[in-house]
Every structure is written in structure tokens, then in C-alpha cells.
C-alpha positions as CSV (number, residue, x, y, z in Angstrom):
1,M,23.6,5.5,14.5
2,I,21.2,8.3,15.6
3,E,22.3,10.6,12.3
4,L,21.7,7.4,10.0
5,M,18.0,6.9,11.8
6,S,17.2,10.6,11.2
7,Q,17.3,10.3,7.6
8,A,14.3,8.8,5.5
9,W,15.1,5.0,5.1
10,P,15.6,4.3,1.5
11,W,13.0,2.3,-0.5
12,Y,15.3,-0.8,-0.4
13,V,15.2,-1.0,3.1
14,S,11.7,0.0,4.0
15,G,10.1,-1.8,1.1
16,P,11.4,-5.5,2.1
17,L,10.5,-4.4,5.7
18,I,6.8,-4.0,4.7
19,A,7.0,-7.3,2.8
20,M,8.5,-9.0,5.6
21,V,5.5,-7.8,8.1
22,M,2.9,-8.7,5.3
23,F,4.5,-12.2,4.9
24,L,4.3,-12.6,8.7
25,L,0.6,-11.3,9.0
26,L,-0.1,-13.9,5.9
27,W,1.4,-16.6,7.8
28,V,-0.4,-16.1,11.0
29,G,-3.7,-15.4,9.4
30,G,-3.7,-11.7,10.3
31,E,-4.8,-8.6,8.2
32,F,-3.0,-5.4,8.5
33,G,-5.1,-2.0,8.9
34,V,-5.7,0.5,11.5
35,S,-9.5,0.7,11.2
36,S,-10.0,-2.4,12.8
37,T,-8.2,-1.4,15.7
38,L,-10.7,1.3,16.3
39,R,-13.6,-1.4,16.1
40,S,-11.7,-3.5,18.8
41,M,-11.4,-0.5,21.0
42,C,-15.3,0.0,20.5
43,A,-15.8,-3.6,21.5
44,I,-13.7,-3.2,24.5
45,G,-15.7,-0.3,25.7
46,G,-19.0,-2.1,25.2
47,A,-20.4,-0.8,22.1
48,G,-21.3,-4.4,21.3
49,K,-24.2,-4.1,23.5
50,K,-25.8,-1.4,21.4
51,V,-24.4,-1.8,17.8
52,D,-24.1,-5.5,16.4
53,F,-21.0,-4.4,14.1
54,F,-19.1,-4.1,17.4
55,D,-20.5,-7.4,19.0
56,F,-17.3,-9.7,18.2
57,D,-14.6,-11.5,20.4
58,W,-12.1,-8.5,20.3
59,K,-9.6,-10.7,22.0
60,N,-8.3,-12.3,18.7
61,Q,-7.6,-8.8,17.8
62,I,-5.4,-7.9,20.6
63,W,-2.0,-8.1,18.2
64,N,-3.6,-5.4,16.2
65,L,-4.1,-3.0,19.5
66,V,-0.3,-3.7,20.5
67,F,0.6,-2.7,16.7
68,V,-1.1,0.6,16.8
69,G,0.4,1.3,20.3
70,G,3.8,0.6,19.0
71,A,3.0,3.0,15.9
72,V,2.0,5.5,18.6
73,I,5.1,5.0,20.6
74,G,7.3,4.8,17.6
75,G,5.8,8.0,16.3
76,F,6.7,9.8,19.5
77,I,10.0,8.4,19.6
78,A,11.0,9.3,16.0
79,S,9.5,12.9,16.5
80,T,11.0,13.6,19.6
81,Y,14.6,11.9,19.5
82,L,15.1,11.2,15.9
83,S,13.9,14.1,13.9
84,D,15.8,15.7,11.2
85,P,16.7,19.6,12.2
86,V,17.2,20.5,8.4
87,A,14.3,22.1,6.9
88,L,12.1,20.3,4.6
89,K,12.6,21.1,0.8
90,L,9.8,21.8,-1.3
91,S,9.7,23.0,-5.0
92,S,9.0,26.6,-5.7
93,S,5.8,25.6,-7.6
94,T,4.7,23.8,-4.6
95,V,5.4,26.9,-2.2
96,Q,3.6,29.3,-4.8
97,D,0.6,27.3,-4.9
98,L,0.4,26.9,-1.0
99,S,1.0,30.8,-0.9
100,A,-2.0,31.3,-3.3
101,L,-4.0,29.6,-0.7
102,G,-2.9,31.5,2.0
103,I,-0.5,29.1,3.5
104,S,3.0,30.1,4.2
105,F,5.7,27.5,4.1
106,N,8.3,27.8,6.9
107,G,10.2,24.5,6.3
108,G,8.2,22.5,8.7
109,M,6.0,19.2,7.9
110,A,2.7,20.9,8.8
111,P,1.6,24.4,8.2
112,T,0.9,26.2,11.2
113,E,-2.0,28.2,9.5
114,L,-3.7,24.8,9.5
115,F,-2.3,22.7,12.2
116,N,-2.9,24.8,15.5
117,W,-5.1,25.2,18.4
118,E,-6.5,28.8,17.2
119,S,-7.6,27.4,13.9
120,V,-9.4,24.2,15.3
121,M,-11.4,26.5,17.8
122,T,-12.8,28.4,14.8
123,L,-16.2,27.3,13.5
124,K,-14.7,26.7,10.2
125,G,-12.1,24.6,11.9
126,F,-14.3,22.5,13.8
127,L,-16.6,22.0,11.0
128,V,-13.8,20.6,9.0
129,I,-12.6,18.2,11.9
130,V,-16.2,17.0,12.5
131,V,-17.3,16.7,8.8
132,G,-13.8,15.3,7.8
133,G,-13.7,12.7,10.8
134,F,-17.2,11.6,9.8
135,L,-16.5,11.2,6.2
136,V,-13.3,9.1,7.0
137,G,-15.2,7.1,9.6
138,F,-18.0,6.5,7.0
139,G,-15.7,5.9,3.8
140,T,-13.7,3.4,6.2
141,R,-16.6,1.4,7.0
142,Y,-18.0,1.6,3.8
143,A,-14.8,0.6,1.9
144,G,-14.4,-2.3,4.3
145,G,-10.9,-1.0,5.7
146,C,-8.6,1.7,5.8
147,T,-6.3,3.1,3.5
148,S,-3.2,1.2,4.9
149,G,-5.3,-2.2,5.3
150,H,-6.6,-1.9,1.7
151,A,-3.2,-0.5,0.0
152,I,-0.7,-2.9,1.9
153,S,-2.8,-5.9,2.9
154,G,-5.4,-6.1,0.4
155,L,-3.3,-5.5,-2.6
156,S,-0.7,-7.9,-1.5
157,N,-3.6,-10.6,-1.2
158,L,-4.5,-9.2,-4.7
159,Q,-8.0,-8.4,-3.6
160,L,-10.0,-6.8,-6.5
161,P,-12.2,-4.8,-3.7
162,S,-9.0,-3.4,-2.4
163,L,-7.6,-2.3,-5.8
164,I,-11.0,-0.6,-6.4
165,A,-10.7,0.9,-3.1
166,V,-7.3,2.3,-3.5
167,I,-8.1,3.7,-6.9
168,G,-11.3,5.3,-5.0
169,F,-8.6,6.7,-2.4
170,F,-6.5,8.4,-5.1
171,I,-9.3,9.9,-6.7
172,G,-10.6,11.4,-3.5
173,G,-7.3,12.7,-2.8
174,F,-7.2,14.4,-6.1
175,V,-10.8,15.9,-5.6
176,M,-10.1,17.1,-2.3
177,T,-6.7,18.7,-3.4
178,F,-7.8,20.2,-6.4
179,L,-11.5,21.0,-5.8
180,I,-12.5,20.9,-2.4
181,F,-9.6,22.5,-0.5
182,P,-9.0,25.8,-2.6
183,I,-13.0,26.4,-1.8
184,I,-12.5,25.7,2.0
185,F,-9.3,27.6,2.4
């Protein structure tokens, strides 16, 4: 059982599970997304006294807080107990592209050149986190939701604004990957 769970689930299992969650959310009138959870956490902390955007009845969103808590706990369980010890396989062209950017591939999910405390404590690392965090927060608020909310919930509801947002997310990802990332690193 543990061996089966340490492998990626096939599309024909994970896809219907995502669809089942979406049907349940549609049935109870909920919307899927993580950015609304951050809004609820700010409302719980009292931000509604200063900013009208956070002044709402967050108790109606408690299920979303439970969902994010479960995602964090599930991520911990998966990474601690269900992770696959086999090294990640990348194409040789991807490894060469990473090498050209000064990133060595060691078989792990996250390159150690980017994801370590030493790189965060540099001026460049700190600016990337602060500016990136600001842009993600601004973009999420401006787009009216996060990538998961628009791509899963919005598209399943056939919402045109979500389609436009998802297209924008992909364009932004391409711009970051091919234009901005090589300049920064």
C-alpha cells in the first residue's frame, strides 16, 4: 500500500477525484481556491477594522480554512512518509538548460542553489521573495482569485473571467521562464 502511494497517481484516478471535489463544492455553494483562505485569515486577525476588503463574516469560510490546513498536513505526510526515494528524471536538454543558468540538477524536486537559507539571506534572494510575494499577492487580488481557484473552480463553472485569468497565468509563466528568470539568475 505504501509503495503504491509513493508513486504519482494516474490521471484516471486523480482527475475524477478533483471532479468529485468540484461537484461537492458546487452542490454546497462553495468555491475552490486558496487566496480566499488568506483573506479569511486576515479577517480573523482583525484586518477588517482597517481595510474594508477584510470586513466580512469569515465564519462562513471556515471549511476553506480546514481545507488549507488539510493540504498542509497532507503535504507534510506525503513528503515525510510517502516520498519516492528514486531520483527525479529530467530530459538531458532540461538539465543542460538548468546548467546554463548555473543550476545543477541533483535528482531532487527543488534545486539547492535556489531553495536554501543562504540564498534567501542574500540581497537578491530577499528581493526576489519580497517582490515576488508582492506580485503574487497583487495579481491574485487583481485577478479575483488564485491559479487553483480560477483553473479548477472557475473553469469548471465555465466563467469567462477565469479563462482569461488562466491564459494570463500561462503567459506570465512563459514570460518569467524565458525572459525574466535568465536575467535574474
